[in-house]
N, C-alpha and C positions, 0 to 999 in steps of 0.2 A: 739501502732496499734489505728488507727483512726475506734470506736466502726461501724461506716457506711464501714472499708473493710469486715466487719466478716458476715455483713449481707450474705446469701444465695438467691442467685437468685432464685427463684421456680415457675413452670409451669402453667401457667393461664390457670382454664379451658374452652375449647370451652365450647357455647352452645349442642351441641348432648354429650358430656359431662357430661355436668353440669344437662340433662337431664336424662340421664341415671346415673347415682349418685343419683338422686329421686325416680329411681324407686326400685332403689336396697333397698333405705331407706325404702320402702313403706313396701319393701318383709323383712324387717329386722324385722319393726315392727310389722311385724304380719298384713297389713293391704292388704297385697296381700299374696294368699296363693298357693301351688300349683294346677296346674291343670286351677287358673282364669284368665278368659280372662281380655286383656287387651280392654280401649276404642283406636276406629281405632285412623288413623291415624291425618284422620280431627277434630275430636276431640278431639286428643291430642297435636294440632296443635292447636290449641282455645286455651286450657289451657295455656298452656307454650307460648303466645304467637310470634311465630313462623312460619315458613312454612312446609309444611308435609316433602321436603326433610329433613330439618334438624331433625325433628324425627324420621324418615326411617334410619339415618344414627346411630341412639342414640338402634333403635329397634334391629338394626342388630350388633352391637356390643355387647349387653346383647343376644344378640342370638347364637352368635359363640362363648360367652363365655360358653356358653350353662345355662346362666339363664334363658332367654326365651325359647320355642320353639314356628315352628312358622309354617301354613301350609292354602292351596287357598283352593278354593271354599265358598260354602253355607258353615258355621260353621265356618269357617278361622280366619285366623290373627293371632296373639302374645298373646300366653299364659303362664304363671309360669309353668319353669320344673318342672318336678316332679323328684329333686334332690334324688338321688339314693349309697351306699355303691359301688357300682359296678361304678359309675361316679365318684366317689374319687379317688378309686381305679384307674380308670387311669387315672385321671390327676396327682393324685401322683406319681403316678408309673412315667411317663414322667414327668417331673421334676426330679426325683432320677435318671434315665437312663442319661439324657441328662447330670446333676450333675458328673455322674460317666465316662462318658463320654471322658467329658471334666476334669476329672484331680483333681476337686473339693472336690469331696469326694470320699474316699474310701472306701475297702469293708468292711476295717476295723470299719470304722464309721457306714458301714449301720449294718453289725453283732449286735456289741452293741444297737443299737435303737433296732433291731428284737427280741434280745433275752429277753429285755422285755417283747415286745407284745408278744412272744410268752405266754411265763412266764401266763400272766396274761389272753391269750383265753384258757389254758390248762383248767386252777382255774375255767374261768366262765364256759364255756363248764361243767365242772364235774357238774355246780348245776342244766343248765341250758338244758341240753341235751336232747335227745326226742329221743324215738327208732329206729326211722328213720335217725337221725344223726349219730346214732353210728354204723346204718347200713352205713350210706355213707363213715362214716369216716371207717372204719374196709374194704372199700372195695377200696382203697385209695394203699394196699398196699400190696406187693407180698409177698405169699408163701415162696420163700423162693429166696432174696435175692443175694443171693453168686455169681450167675451167671452175675447179672446185668451189662452190661456198663458202663460207667459213666454216659451216657444222660440220659439212665432209669432209673437210683439209684437217679437225680437230678431231673427228674419229677416227679416221682413217691411220691418224698419228699417235692418238692410244692403243690402236689394235695394233699398231708398230712395236711399240715400247713392251705394249702384252707379251708379245710372240718373241719378242731379244730376252723379256724374262726368262720366258719357259726353254728356249733353247738355250739358257745356263745354267738347269735343271738341279737348281736351288732355293731350298725350299723357300730360304727367309728373303732373298733377292727377286719369287716372284709373289710374295706376300705382300711383301711394302711398296718393288714398283707397281701391282697392282695395285694395292692403297692410295699412292700418291697420286698413279692417271687417274681414279677414279674421282680421286676429289681435286683435283684440276679441274678435270672435267662435269664435273656437278655444277660448279660454279663460272662454267667457259663467258657469264655477260660481262665476265672480269676483261676478257683478252678478243671480244669482238672486233674489234679494231685492225687486228692481224692483215696482215699478206698471204692469203691462205697459200697458193706456192709455196711463200716462203718457208711457212710449217715443215713442208717435205724435204727443206731442202736436206741433202747429203745423205738422205735415209738409201740411195743404191749406195752409195760408198763403205755406208757400215755394212752393209747386206754384202758387198763385194772382200767386203777385207773380213767377213764372218767364215765367206763361204770357201776364202785362202786362208783359214784355221791361223790367222796372223791377229795374235792376241792387241798386241801393240798399233797396229795397224786400224782395228776395230776401235781400240780406247780413240784416236787421235781420229777417227771420220764421225765418232762420236761427238766427243766435241766439236768438229765444226757443226755438226748439223743442229744440236742444243745451240751454236752461239744468235743464231736469231732471237731467239727467245732470252740470252743472255743480255743481250743490248735492250730486248722492250720492257727488262726487269728492272735496270738499269743496273747491272751486276757484273759488267766490262769499262 
């Protein structure tokens, strides 16, 4: 085969795309930080040697991607967004949800990743939790799950795992745990055959281990709690 035929055509970046990439690089290398205000469109047009509409297109793209925020009036303009675990969770959760809907990802695969994240969340929470975290974690669990319908049991389980991730005080764990829990819950018709009390089996043991600040016990308690869904999805 002629080597020239092996070449893959690549899309050439437009000028707005180049400007957007330049701004992203400035954020990545620390030249721009959260809340920093960008120069005016006029100043940036002069800087990049282009028109203001070209700069505006680049800025709007970054705003739509959540990299920048914009405001009108005095003190307005474009600023670097305060990227947060909530934003991460929402973005990743949406991708996961779409993948589940399009059948490019299945619940077993999602749960396998969530399993590892939850073990780490439990162990980390046991090490760094505060009394307030512990109170929030306990507040998510019903005293008697025996009479709960499926929807209520699944909602309580999602709330429990969210609170546990928050207790880890790790932004990535908070973001990813929130994303997987949200996606898991959004397509709950896939798990309508679960036994509601079993969904919450072992959660109080996790809370006790976190309260005792014992990461090993918290990890094992979480493993036991997740055993029901592990069997449900055929991962054991």
